[in-house]
C-alpha positions, 0 to 999 in steps of 0.5 A: 554139740553132738558129733554126726555119724554117717555110715556108708554101705555098698556092694564090693565095687560100689566105690563107697570107700573112694567116695568117702575118702574124697569127701573127707579130703575136700573137708579136712577141718570138719569131716573124717573118714574111717574104715573099721579095719583102720580104726582097729589098727589105730586103736592097737597103735594107740597102746590103749587097754582096748588096743591090747585086747584087739591085738590079742585076737588079731595076732591069733588070726581070730575075729575081733568080737563085735562088742570090741569093734563097736567100742573101737568105733565109739572110741575113734569118734570120741577121739577125733576133733572133726564133727562129721564122721564117715564110716564105710562098710559098716554095718555088715550084718543084722547083729552089727546093726542092732548092737551099734544101734543099742550103743548109740542110743546110750551116747548123748554126744554122737548122733547117727545122722544117716546111712548112705547106700551107694547102690550099684547092680550086681553086673556093674559091681562084678564088672568093676571088680573083675574088670579091674583084675584083668587090667591089673598086671598083678591080680589082687587076691580078692579079685576072682569070680568065686571070691566076688560071689562070696563077698556079694552074698555076704553083702546082699543077704542081710541088706533087706533087713538093714535097709528096712531098719534104717528106712523106718527110722528115716535114716536111709539115703540111696545114692546111684553109684553107677554114675561118674565119680564126680557126680556121686561124690558131689551128691553125697557131699551136699547131702552130708553137709545138709544133714549135718547142720 
């Protein structure tokens, strides 16, 4: 039986990571949630050959090459015993999208079930990220206006191409991320379960 992969994308402040975490926590026997950074760290911790290669880049402060990131994603999916996998924040670029598509095409045991976009306006994203910074006693280093603008630009530039690519494959599902978290999570969870059957 093939494992079902759901990619969850959204602007900084869209809540995509929290949504995915809650869904995985509610369904511990069937659903697992990963972020790409976490997968890389797990692979390093496993002591595998791939992990050692990742560590050689991270320790020098260099970006891990795309092919290795994708290999790590495939490796993490293979190693989990859960049949539904949620990965948030990927793909972030056209290059990542095309490379993942190419590799998934060769996997008979992993199926990309859907790409879920948690959609929020730039105003809402800005308010959530910068508002959070003002409330917090300690500012997170990425909670400045300038950093937010950069992150937003990195997210929105490749977005139309990513949306069109998955729309044409009938894989894109857009969820309104400006509602309360319970509503968003309930809609996303229901969709994932229906789509994974």
